[in-house]
N, C-alpha and C positions, 0 to 999 in steps of 0.2 A: 504494500500500500504506500501511497505517497506521503509527502510532508511539505510544509512551506515554512519559510523562515519567519520567526517572530521578530517584533521590532522594538519592544520596550523592556526596560528594566536592567538586564545584565550588563556588566562592563564589557569593554571591547574584547577582553580575553575569553569571555563566555560566549558560547554558541547555543542559542535556544531555537528549537524547532517545534512546530505544531504538527502532530502526527495524525494521519488519517488511519486510525486503527480502532478496532473494537475494544482493545485492552488498554492501550496507552494514549494519553491525551497530549502530553508534551515531554520533551527531553531537553535538558540543559547540560552541556559539557563544559567544564572549566579548564583553565590552563593548569590547574593542579591535579588533573586526571581524575576528577570526581564527576560522576554522572548522576544527575537528578532526574528521576522518572516520576511523572505525575500520571496516575492511573485514572481511568474513566470513573471509578467508584469514589474518587476524591483523595485516596491515599497518595502520599509522596514518599519515595525512598531515595536515599543517597547511596550510591555505590562508589567504593574507593579503589584507587589504583587501577582504573580501567584504561587500557591502552587505546590510543586514538584509532588504531585499525579496527578494534571491536566496535567503536562508536560509528565509524564510517560504514562498516558492514551492517550494523543495525539500521542506519539511515537508508541503505541501498536494498535491504531485504524486501522481497515481495510480500512477506508477512512479518511485520515488526513483532507481533505477539509471539509467533513461533520462534523467531530468532532470540527474543528475550528468554524464553523458557529453555532453549537449548544451549545458549552461550553466555548468559549473564546471571540468571537466577541461580542462586546457590554456588556460584563460582567466584564471586567477589564479596569481600566484607561489605556490609551495608548497615544503614541506620534508618529507621523510620522517622520521617520529619513531620508528617501530618497524617 
């Protein structure tokens, strides 16, 4: 599924994308290798030490939800933010 770039809030080093996904609403990747994922149900998780290549693959995946479950969930340390 596709995404479009968001335009407000994060600093220049952060990259925020609005996702067209049944599972994920937005993703923000920081220059500190943290990935914030906002889910459609309202929860937000921060994943730590996520390589840029993983984030690029998530953005390019035909199904961001499937990619998340296979390559991010339970593979990186995380913290629930909301």
